[in-house]
Backbone as ProteinMPNN parsed JSONL, in Angstrom:
{"seq_chain_A": "MTVWTVKGGQRGQLEDRLVQHGLIGGGWEALSSLADVPSPDALAGMYAPAYPDVSKHAAAVYVGRRWSLIHGMQEGDLVVRPLKTTGTVAVGRVKDVPRDALE", "coords_chain_A": {"N_chain_A": [[-12.548, 14.554, 3.211], [-9.801, 12.857, 1.871], [-6.425, 13.445, 1.748], [-3.53, 11.341, 0.122], [-0.563, 10.125, -0.539], [1.126, 8.408, -2.024], [3.743, 5.432, -2.905], [5.004, 3.39, -5.951], [6.772, 1.541, -5.979], [10.457, 1.297, -4.22], [12.174, 2.237, -6.576], [10.587, 3.138, -8.413], [9.14, 0.522, -9.844], [6.389, -1.02, -9.675], [5.211, 0.887, -10.526], [3.399, 1.33, -13.298], [1.934, -1.16, -13.942], [0.169, -0.419, -11.084], [-0.909, 2.261, -12.155], [-2.053, 1.524, -14.616], [-3.878, -0.573, -13.858], [-5.298, 1.028, -12.345], [-4.647, 0.568, -9.929], [-3.914, 1.28, -6.201], [-2.194, 0.444, -4.173], [0.358, -2.644, -3.883], [2.009, -4.637, -3.923], [4.184, -7.01, -0.851], [4.163, -9.45, -1.517], [5.009, -12.14, -0.135], [2.994, -12.193, 1.943], [0.774, -13.5, 3.101], [-3.501, -13.373, 2.64], [-4.494, -10.537, 3.981], [-6.699, -9.472, 4.724], [-8.157, -10.316, 7.145], [-7.149, -9.356, 9.195], [-6.311, -8.246, 13.051], [-5.276, -6.353, 13.947], [-2.508, -3.924, 14.024], [-0.514, -5.071, 15.245], [-0.795, -7.836, 15.371], [-0.486, -7.354, 12.233], [1.933, -6.819, 11.98], [3.499, -8.944, 12.819], [2.988, -11.092, 11.208], [4.469, -9.785, 9.264], [7.41, -9.652, 9.811], [8.398, -12.272, 10.016], [8.371, -13.126, 7.172], [9.989, -11.257, 5.896], [12.58, -10.788, 6.516], [14.841, -9.655, 6.239], [14.515, -7.326, 6.547], [14.759, -4.279, 8.412], [13.83, -3.072, 11.607], [12.652, -1.092, 12.073], [12.369, -0.261, 9.781], [10.858, -2.008, 9.073], [8.398, -1.329, 10.934], [7.666, 1.069, 10.166], [6.525, 0.008, 7.353], [4.547, -1.462, 8.092], [3.147, 0.53, 9.609], [2.309, 2.386, 7.525], [1.572, 0.689, 5.511], [-1.644, 0.181, 7.042], [-2.72, 1.994, 7.727], [-3.589, 2.801, 4.502], [-4.8, 0.464, 4.653], [-6.609, 0.48, 6.356], [-7.639, 3.518, 6.801], [-8.22, 4.542, 4.644], [-10.901, 6.244, 2.38], [-13.652, 5.833, 0.118], [-13.354, 8.412, -2.309], [-11.416, 9.707, -1.338], [-8.361, 11.538, -2.672], [-6.062, 9.934, -4.634], [-2.478, 10.549, -4.919], [0.171, 9.651, -6.477], [3.679, 10.134, -7.444], [5.403, 9.602, -10.053], [8.409, 8.436, -10.364], [9.733, 7.226, -12.679], [8.519, 8.655, -14.324], [8.593, 11.229, -14.248], [6.76, 12.438, -13.575], [3.442, 13.294, -12.184], [1.012, 11.115, -11.361], [-2.892, 11.349, -10.452], [-5.583, 10.177, -8.6], [-8.878, 9.03, -7.587], [-10.94, 7.213, -4.868], [-12.191, 5.097, -5.554], [-13.728, 2.885, -4.852], [-12.851, 0.485, -2.087], [-12.015, -1.729, -2.303], [-12.706, -4.842, 0.308], [-11.815, -7.367, -0.433], [-10.273, -7.585, -2.603], [-7.852, -7.16, -0.89], [-6.948, -9.617, -0.572]], "CA_chain_A": [[-11.988, 13.561, 2.358], [-8.118, 12.995, 2.535], [-5.604, 13.516, 0.001], [-3.455, 10.111, 0.013], [0.299, 9.836, -1.314], [1.448, 6.549, -2.154], [4.279, 5.647, -4.582], [5.342, 2.522, -6.721], [7.789, 0.404, -5.506], [11.628, 2.125, -4.352], [12.303, 2.702, -7.742], [9.002, 2.866, -9.335], [9.035, -1.095, -10.688], [5.374, -1.388, -9.88], [4.28, 2.318, -10.571], [3.167, 0.958, -14.626], [0.648, -1.902, -13.13], [-0.442, -0.193, -10.448], [-1.902, 3.092, -13.251], [-2.699, 0.773, -16.021], [-5.335, -1.159, -13.62], [-6.136, 1.959, -11.462], [-4.595, 0.518, -8.753], [-3.602, 2.182, -4.423], [-0.484, -0.196, -3.769], [0.712, -3.786, -4.098], [3.59, -6.175, -2.897], [3.721, -7.867, -0.301], [3.522, -11.224, -1.888], [5.063, -13.24, 0.724], [1.776, -12.456, 2.983], [-1.306, -14.272, 2.452], [-4.064, -12.246, 2.503], [-4.313, -9.262, 4.814], [-8.298, -8.798, 5.141], [-8.593, -10.187, 8.725], [-5.54, -9.208, 10.173], [-7.271, -7.45, 13.702], [-4.229, -5.068, 14.098], [-1.162, -3.008, 13.504], [0.903, -5.802, 16.142], [-0.627, -8.789, 13.827], [0.167, -7.342, 11.039], [3.626, -6.738, 12.045], [3.756, -9.985, 13.328], [3.48, -11.503, 10.227], [5.507, -8.864, 8.337], [8.616, -10.404, 9.917], [9.44, -13.021, 9.473], [7.713, -12.454, 6.033], [10.845, -9.95, 4.879], [13.673, -10.859, 7.575], [16.267, -8.829, 5.713], [13.866, -5.381, 6.344], [15.058, -3.82, 9.797], [12.573, -3.278, 12.276], [12.563, 0.694, 11.886], [11.698, -0.013, 8.389], [9.322, -2.545, 9.372], [7.452, -0.601, 11.653], [7.247, 2.086, 8.554], [6.372, -0.176, 5.752], [3.269, -1.482, 8.317], [2.048, 1.703, 9.536], [1.44, 2.62, 6.021], [-0.106, -0.787, 5.128], [-2.845, -0.173, 7.925], [-3.863, 3.29, 7.629], [-4.358, 2.698, 3.432], [-6.244, -0.64, 4.8], [-8.189, 0.877, 7.209], [-7.767, 4.584, 6.452], [-8.832, 5.261, 3.318], [-12.337, 5.803, 2.234], [-14.134, 6.404, -1.147], [-13.925, 9.559, -2.491], [-10.163, 10.088, -1.166], [-8.12, 11.292, -3.222], [-4.391, 9.568, -4.246], [-1.48, 11.213, -5.873], [1.354, 8.586, -7.211], [5.005, 10.754, -7.824], [5.696, 8.836, -10.587], [9.557, 8.049, -10.703], [9.806, 6.77, -14.215], [8.636, 9.926, -15.478], [8.788, 12.548, -13.178], [5.28, 13.02, -13.226], [2.252, 12.751, -10.722], [-0.389, 10.901, -11.448], [-3.087, 12.035, -9.576], [-7.131, 9.773, -9.03], [-9.54, 9.55, -6.715], [-11.008, 6.197, -4.623], [-13.646, 4.712, -6.047], [-14.666, 2.067, -3.713], [-12.219, 0.098, -0.96], [-12.411, -3.956, -2.047], [-11.828, -5.618, 1.798], [-12.113, -8.972, -0.437], [-8.922, -7.518, -2.565], [-6.413, -7.918, 0.427], [-6.359, -11.352, -0.531]], "C_chain_A": [[-10.262, 14.003, 2.904], [-7.132, 12.545, 1.078], [-4.193, 12.478, 0.706], [-1.942, 10.571, -0.663], [0.938, 8.325, -0.72], [2.543, 5.653, -3.168], [4.295, 4.188, -5.133], [5.937, 1.718, -6.386], [9.158, 1.955, -5.106], [12.357, 2.79, -5.133], [11.086, 2.888, -8.768], [8.814, 2.081, -10.427], [7.71, -1.369, -10.563], [4.152, -0.054, -10.633], [3.356, 1.945, -12.436], [1.97, 0.166, -13.873], [0.166, -0.834, -12.256], [-1.41, 1.323, -11.565], [-2.164, 2.516, -14.036], [-4.139, 0.528, -15.242], [-5.771, -0.381, -12.542], [-6.068, 0.807, -9.67], [-3.15, 1.369, -7.224], [-2.127, 1.639, -4.909], [-0.758, -2.094, -4.606], [2.529, -4.247, -3.385], [3.625, -6.917, -1.887], [3.581, -9.08, -0.782], [3.742, -11.937, -1.429], [4.497, -13.168, 1.625], [0.487, -13.086, 2.419], [-2.183, -12.9, 2.747], [-4.046, -11.573, 3.903], [-6.027, -8.524, 5.111], [-8.908, -9.643, 6.344], [-7.058, -9.942, 9.412], [-6.143, -7.859, 11.062], [-6.478, -6.45, 13.967], [-3.359, -4.535, 13.595], [-0.584, -4.686, 14.021], [0.328, -7.382, 15.311], [0.122, -9.044, 12.819], [1.59, -7.205, 11.132], [4.172, -8.451, 12.357], [4.045, -11.639, 11.871], [4.529, -11.26, 8.891], [6.871, -8.97, 8.702], [9.603, -11.174, 9.855], [9.208, -13.782, 8.209], [9.529, -12.33, 5.148], [11.769, -9.735, 6.245], [14.384, -9.961, 7.667], [16.341, -7.317, 6.064], [14.553, -5.037, 8.119], [13.788, -3.024, 10.57], [12.291, -2.224, 12.296], [11.976, 0.759, 10.485], [10.769, -0.898, 8.44], [8.032, -2.491, 9.989], [6.914, 0.686, 10.725], [6.163, 0.885, 7.717], [4.459, -0.289, 7.026], [2.616, -1.012, 8.937], [1.554, 2.085, 8.268], [0.277, 1.606, 6.462], [-1.223, -0.962, 5.928], [-2.803, 0.902, 7.709], [-4.051, 3.008, 5.684], [-5.404, 1.705, 4.043], [-7.393, -0.701, 5.049], [-8.567, 2.358, 7.329], [-8.409, 4.927, 5.493], [-10.214, 4.593, 2.758], [-12.15, 6.182, 0.487], [-14.421, 7.692, -0.801], [-13.112, 10.442, -2.133], [-9.406, 10.525, -2.166], [-6.368, 10.34, -3.186], [-3.118, 10.104, -5.16], [-0.5, 10.476, -5.974], [2.434, 9.814, -7.834], [5.292, 9.45, -8.784], [7.556, 8.311, -11.214], [10.678, 7.763, -11.954], [9.303, 7.516, -15.473], [8.667, 11.19, -15.403], [7.469, 13.269, -13.436], [4.569, 12.858, -12.619], [1.212, 12.491, -11.792], [-1.772, 11.399, -10.308], [-5.35, 11.018, -9.596], [-7.578, 9.749, -7.975], [-10.473, 7.697, -5.978], [-12.303, 6.035, -4.811], [-14.203, 4.125, -5.408], [-13.152, 0.865, -3.088], [-12.461, -1.337, -1.107], [-11.782, -4.077, -0.923], [-11.135, -6.252, 1.369], [-10.224, -8.369, -1.64], [-7.706, -7.925, -2.513], [-5.694, -9.484, 0.265], [-5.311, -11.649, -1.162]], "O_chain_A": [[-9.742, 14.799, 3.686], [-7.134, 11.829, 0.076], [-3.807, 12.844, 1.816], [-2.092, 11.513, -1.442], [1.102, 7.633, 0.285], [2.073, 5.214, -4.218], [3.333, 3.596, -4.643], [5.314, 0.68, -6.61], [9.022, 3.125, -5.462], [13.087, 3.72, -4.79], [11.1, 2.613, -9.968], [8.486, 2.437, -11.559], [7.435, -2.173, -11.454], [2.984, -0.053, -11.021], [2.432, 2.753, -12.528], [1.12, 0.807, -13.254], [-0.484, -0.077, -12.976], [-2.636, 1.219, -11.606], [-2.978, 3.22, -14.634], [-5.208, 1.036, -15.582], [-6.564, -0.889, -11.749], [-6.885, 0.491, -8.805], [-1.998, 1.782, -7.358], [-1.278, 2.126, -5.656], [-1.573, -2.547, -5.411], [3.55, -4.085, -2.716], [2.812, -7.826, -2.056], [2.691, -9.778, -0.297], [3.083, -12.935, -1.721], [4.939, -13.843, 2.555], [-0.379, -13.019, 1.548], [-1.767, -11.768, 2.993], [-3.56, -12.162, 4.868], [-6.346, -7.423, 5.558], [-10.13, -9.636, 6.492], [-6.209, -10.594, 10.021], [-6.433, -6.788, 10.528], [-7.092, -5.434, 14.293], [-3.367, -4.662, 12.37], [-0.252, -5.459, 13.122], [1.178, -7.988, 14.659], [0.864, -9.95, 12.439], [2.321, -7.552, 10.204], [5.268, -8.888, 12.008], [4.811, -12.595, 11.742], [5.069, -11.965, 8.038], [7.654, -8.391, 7.949], [10.827, -11.116, 9.736], [9.699, -14.901, 8.058], [10.037, -12.996, 4.246], [11.706, -8.712, 6.926], [14.697, -9.382, 8.707], [17.237, -6.473, 6.033], [14.688, -6.018, 8.85], [12.903, -2.445, 9.94], [11.135, -2.213, 12.72], [11.235, 1.662, 10.094], [9.732, -0.639, 7.829], [7.007, -3.148, 9.812], [5.752, 1.094, 10.738], [4.97, 1.165, 7.601], [3.503, 0.474, 6.881], [1.521, -1.513, 9.19], [0.345, 2.074, 8.033], [-0.795, 1.513, 7.059], [-1.89, -1.987, 5.788], [-3.023, 0.664, 6.522], [-5.275, 3.068, 5.572], [-6.612, 1.939, 4.015], [-8.449, -1.217, 4.683], [-9.643, 2.626, 7.863], [-9.295, 5.77, 5.635], [-10.614, 3.435, 2.645], [-11.186, 6.573, -0.171], [-15.089, 8.192, 0.104], [-13.352, 11.642, -2.265], [-9.684, 9.758, -3.088], [-5.683, 10.13, -2.185], [-3.168, 9.778, -6.346], [0.104, 10.819, -4.957], [1.959, 10.466, -8.764], [5.394, 8.34, -8.261], [7.77, 7.906, -12.356], [11.881, 7.981, -12.096], [9.404, 7.376, -16.692], [8.748, 12.059, -16.271], [7.269, 14.483, -13.474], [4.872, 11.818, -12.033], [0.731, 13.194, -12.68], [-1.378, 11.852, -9.234], [-6.172, 11.29, -10.471], [-6.95, 10.353, -7.106], [-10.568, 6.903, -6.915], [-13.276, 6.646, -4.368], [-15.33, 4.528, -5.122], [-12.441, 0.499, -4.024], [-12.991, -2.047, -0.252], [-10.628, -3.675, -0.774], [-10.006, -6.368, 1.845], [-9.149, -8.857, -1.292], [-6.889, -8.522, -3.214], [-4.707, -10.12, 0.635], [-4.892, -12.807, -1.152]]}, "name": "protein", "num_of_chains": 1, "seq": "MTVWTVKGGQRGQLEDRLVQHGLIGGGWEALSSLADVPSPDALAGMYAPAYPDVSKHAAAVYVGRRWSLIHGMQEGDLVVRPLKTTGTVAVGRVKDVPRDALE"}
């Protein structure tokens, strides 16, 4: 079992929606489906033109984190979300990893 720390946006702007619906992550609305992306390099190639104002270093960090979540998270893993908006922590367990949710 792995424990994941996943935030809800830089300023906590996604926290309510994610916690309310029992979701792990969100964002990246400018990209199409991530379900069939074959590699981190391919994901980076999609990310850069969609978010041109993000530095190369930050983009590499974001892509690496997202790739880890998509391909590393397993049923039964724990997720810890520090909630910036309330100063508390939400803890949950991954029930399933629906790959079609990446679309």
